N, C-alpha and C positions, 0 to 999 in steps of 0.2 A: 749381349748373349741371350738375355731373357726374351727379347723380341724375336730373335732368330729361332730360339727353341720353340716359342709359341707358334711361329709360322711353319716350322718344319713339322711340328706335331700335328698341326692342322692338315698339312699336305698328306702326311702319313695316314692320318685318320680317314681322310677322304679316299685315299687309295685303298685302304683296308676295307672300307665300306663298299667301295666299287667292286673289289674282288669278292667280297662276301655276297654282294648282290648277284654277281655272275653265277656263283655256285648255287644260289637259290633260284636261278633261272629267270630273274626279272629282266625287263627290257629297258630299265632306266638308263639314261645316257651316262657314259663314264668320262668325267672331266671334259676335256675339249675334243676328245677323239671324234665324237659324233657331231658336236656343235660346229666343228670347223670343216665339215665335209658336205658335199652334195651328192647323195648316192644315186641321183638320176643321171649324173654325168657319166659318160663313158670313160674308161681308163685306157689311155694310150701308152703310158709309161709305168714301169714298176722299178722302184729303187729299194733294194733290200740291203739293209745295213746290219752287220754282224759285229758286235763288240765281243770278241772271242774270250770265253771264260767268265763273262760278266753275269752275275746272279743278283738276287735281291740284296744280299749283304754288300756287294760292291755298289749298287745303286744308292743304298742308304749311307754308306761311308762317304761316297762321292758327294752326296747332297750336303753332308756336314762339312766336308772339305771345302766345297764351293761357298758355303755359307748362305745359300738361298736355293729356291726351287730350281731344278734343272730342266733342260729342254725335253727330257724324257718324261718327266712327271705328268705333264698334261696330256700325253698321248698313250698312257697306260691302258691296255684293254684286256689283258688276261695273263695266262701262264701257259707254258708248254712242257711236256714230259720229254726227257732227253735220252732215255736208255737206248741201247743199240740191240741188234739182233742176237748178239751172243754175250751181252753183259749188262748188268744194272748200271754200270758206269761207262759212258761212251767216251770215245776219243773224237777228235775233230773230223777225222775222215768219215766215220760212220754218221756223226751228227750232221755234217755237211751234206753227205749223200741223202739223208732224210730231207733236209731243206731243199735240195736241188731236184730230187727225183720222186719224192713221196714214198720211198721204199726204205725200210730198215735193213741195214746190212751189218756185216761183222766189223769190228774195230779194225782199222788199217786199210780198208778197201775204199777205192775212189770210184763212185758212181758205177759200181759193179755189184751185182747181187751175191749173196753167199755162195751160190752155185756157179758163179763166174759169168753170168749174163750181163752184157752192157745195158745200162738203164738210161733212157732218154731223160734229159734235164729240162727244167722250165726255161732256161736260157735257149736251149736248142729248139724247143717248141715255139718260142717267141721269134727266133730267127726264121723259122719256117713260114711265119706269117709276115715276113719282110721287115721285121724290126731290127734295129741295131743292138749291139750288146757291148758291155764293158765290165772289166774286173779291176778293182783297185785294192791294194793291201799294203801293210807295212812289213809283212814277212816277205819271204821270196814269193813271187807271184805264182810259183808252182807248188806252194805249200798246200796243205790239205783243204782248207776252206775255199780259196779261190779255185783250186784245181777241180773240185767236184762239179762245177757248173759247166765245164767245157772239156773234160777229158775222162778217160775210162782206163784205169789200171788196177791190177790186183793188189798192189802195195803202194801206200802213200810215199814210201821212201824212194820210189823210182821217178824222181823229179826230172831227170834227163829225158825220160819218155813222155812226161807230161808237157814239157815246154813246146815241142813241135805240134802237139795236139791243139794247144790254144790257138795257134796260128792256122792250122788246118781247119779248125772249126770256125774260122773267120770271126773271131772275137775282135770287135772294131777298136776297142781301147783296152790296152794291157799296161797296167802301171803298178810298180812295186819294186822289191828287191829281187835278187836272183840272177844277176848277169852271168854267173858261172854256168848256168844251165842253158844259156843261149849263145852258142859259139858263133863266130863271125859268119860261117856258112849259113846258119839259120837266119841270122839278121839280114844277110844279103838277099836270101830268098824272100824274106818278108818285105823288104824294100821293093823287090820286083812285083810283089802283089799289091803295092800301093801304100804300104805302111811308112810313116815317118818314124825315125828312131831318135830318141833323146836320152840323155844320161845325167842331167843336172837340173837343179832348180831354175837356173837362168834360162833354160830352154823352154819352160812352160808357156811363156807368152806367145812365142811363134808357133808352138804346137797347137794352139787353139784354132789355127787356120786349117789344120789337118782334117781329113775325113777318116783316116785310120792311124792309130798311134800306138807305138810301143815305147814306154818309158821305164828304163831299168836303172835305178839310182844307187844300187849297192851290189857288191859281189854276192853277198848272202842276204840275210835280213837287214832291213833298214835300221837306223839308230833309234833307240828309245827316245821318246820326246824329251826326257830330262837331259839327254846327251846330244840332241840333234844340232845344237848351236855350234858344235865342234865340226860339223860336216857341211857339205853343200847340197844336202838333201831337202826336198820339199816336205811340207807338212801333209798330213792326211787331208786336211781341209783344202790345201792348194791343189793336190792331185784330184780331189773330188770335184772341185769347181772347174778344173780343166776338162775332166771327163764329161761333165754336164754340157759344157760349151761345144764339145766335139759331137756328142751323141744327139744333142737337141737339133742338129741340122737335119736329121732324118724325120720327115713329116709323118712317117708311118709309126713312129714311136721307138722306144728302146727299153732294154732291161739293163740295169746297172747294179752290181754287187760291190759294196764297200765294206772292207773288213778292218777294224781296229785290232790288228793281230796280237799286239804285244801286251794287252791287258792280261791275256793268258800267260804269256812268258813271265810277266811280273808275278803272277800268282804262283807259278811253279817255283819261283825264287823267294817267295814270301816277302817281296819288296813292295810294301804298301805305298811308298812314294811314287815308284814307277807306275804302279797300277792306277793311282789317282791322276798322275800327270797324263798318262795315255788315255784315261777316261775323259779328261778335259780336252785332249786333242780330238777324241772321237766326238764329243759333244759339239765342238766347233764345226766339224764336218757335217754333223747332223743339222746344225743351225743353217748352214748353207743349203742343204737339201730341202729343209722345210720352207725356207724362203723361196726356193725355186718352185716347190710344189704349190705353195699358196698363190704364186703369180700364174702358174701354168693351169691349175685347176683340173687337169686331167691326169694327174700323177698320183699313184698310190705309193705311200712310203710304209715299209714294214721294217721293224727293228727287233732283233732277238739275239741274245747270246746263245751259243751252241751248247753250253754246259757251264757249270761252275768249276773254277780252278782254285785249289788250295784250301777250300773251306774257310775263307776269311770270315771273321766274326766282328760284330759291332760291339766291342767290349771284350775283355778277356784278361787272363792272368790275375784274377782276383778283384781288382778295384771295380767299382760300379759305374764308371764313366769313361768316356773316350776323349783323348786330347789330340785333336787333329792338327793343332798348331805345331806339334812335333813333326808331322808329315809335311806340312806346308814349308817348313824351314829346310827341308832336304833338297839339295841342288844337283845330286848325281845319283845314279844307280849304285847298288852294292857292287855290281860287276865292275863299274868304272873305278870305284874306290879301291878295289883290290889291285887294280893296275898301278895305283899310286903307292902301294906298300913296298918297302924295301925287302931284301931277301930274308931278313930275320923277323920282319913285321914289327920291328921295334918302334916304328913311327905310327903305329895304328891309332894311338890316341890323338895325334895331331891331324892325321888324315880324316878321321871320323868327325872331329870337331870342325874342320874346314868345310866339310860338305853337309853337315847336319846341325852344327852349333852345339851338339851334345858333349858334355864332359863325361867320358867313360869312367866307370868305377874300375878298380884294380881287377875285380872279378870278371867284368865284361872284357877287359883287355886280354886277360888270360884265356877266356873262352874263344876269342877271335884268333889269338896267336896260335892256339893249339888245334884249331878246327881244320878238318879235311876239306870243308866247303866254306871258306872264310866269307865269301859274298853272302851266302845264305845266313850265316851266323851274324854278320853285321846287320842284315835286314831284320832278323828276328830280334836283335837287341833294340833296334829302332822301333819295331812294331810293339815290343813289350813296353817301351817308354810311352807309346801312344795308347796303350791298353787295347791294341788290336790283336786278336788271336788268329791262329791258323790250325787246321786239323790234318792237312795232307800236303805232300809235295806234288801230288797228282790231281786228277779231276775228282769231283764228287758227283753223286747221282741225284741231286735235288732238282725240283722243277724250277724253271727259269722264267722271268717276266717276259711278256710279249707286248709290243707297242705297235700302233698303226695310226696313220693319218691320211686323210684324203678320201676320194670316192672309193667305196668298197671296204673301208676300215672296219665297219660294223661286222663284217664277216669273221673277223678275228677275235671278237669278244668271246671270252670263256676260257676253259681249260682244254687245251688241244694236245694231240700228239704232234711231235715235230714234223711228222710226215704230212700233216694237214696243210702246212704252209704253202707249198707250191700248188696244191690243188685249189686252195682258196685264191691264190694269185690268178690262176687260170680262170676261175669263176668270175673274178672281178673284170678280167680282160675279155671275157666271153669267148675264150678259145678252148678247143678240146685238148684235154691233157689227162691221160689215163696212166697212173703209176704202174710201172713194170711192163708197159707196152712199147 
């Protein structure tokens, strides 16, 4: 543990120095972000990865959970501000719209300005230059973050209106959950337009031969990574690798957005184990992306959470240390554990021990048995045992880390508005992109 602590402290110190240096305006390189790039190379492809709800505290807790430096640590370049047009605390629709269009809008709006104007997205701008495009998520693919790149609606809840727009906007790869928003009539029309449709993990291999692909693996959101083994759903890494194989056939290049959607959902539920396991799944997808980018040499990779969720802390509840071993021992989400409780919840002690190894106290048993939200209560008991704290069941307004790798990564150094990101991507690509036009 002492070796790990020394290593992690060193990593954290370097990161802190890097960010401090950014603020001071120095041009010193930040870890490997500049060292691994050639800024004289042209950028053909942009891969934008969004770990939804992921802030600095998630990054720190995940590093301790993993026990060593993460794939994100070496590509840290800055921070970004997350507020929306009408609130200090953004939702995913407004944050995603900023990422996609370079314009701040009101919470709940999808690539539409506060006054109702449709806003061009960076995906649409790249398609106009003949590039392919893809969207991958573990939520419904019509959920706020993927939706903002290829649809325009006044309300994020209108997922039935978002689905056909993804196809009408000719997104070449569409993968995630959300079958219920794609009726057979829509899928049949998509097939006529050249899309291959798949619905299970076993279909991915043959899908690599496609030029256009729709993969819908769950009626609603996909399973949390902790519970995925009970399904026939692919991992985020597997979907990402398939998307790269399909999109890389286009010699003009491509734009791909990959979202680790459920880090956010875990934060809303105060489920630290779910958050860490989905952070691990996201990192595996990132590792595949970085491997692709290193070989390709003309791919810019940008990674940014859209906001913080839950106000997770590294330490809490009084004690001065964190026990991530508690979180490593958890094998199911709180939501899943609740499905295993009987009608009176009299078996709560047995269920929690089975999936966490924890022996609940009588007080903890009573808390869960009497709770109106038993899943969240189970999660908060587990978090308390690990000395992880939470401040909100919703989002918070803190600044969020920004990561980049490849040609053009230096453009992202510093403290940015979230609206800067698509503008900087366009600058790296050397294409015209004027937010709001």
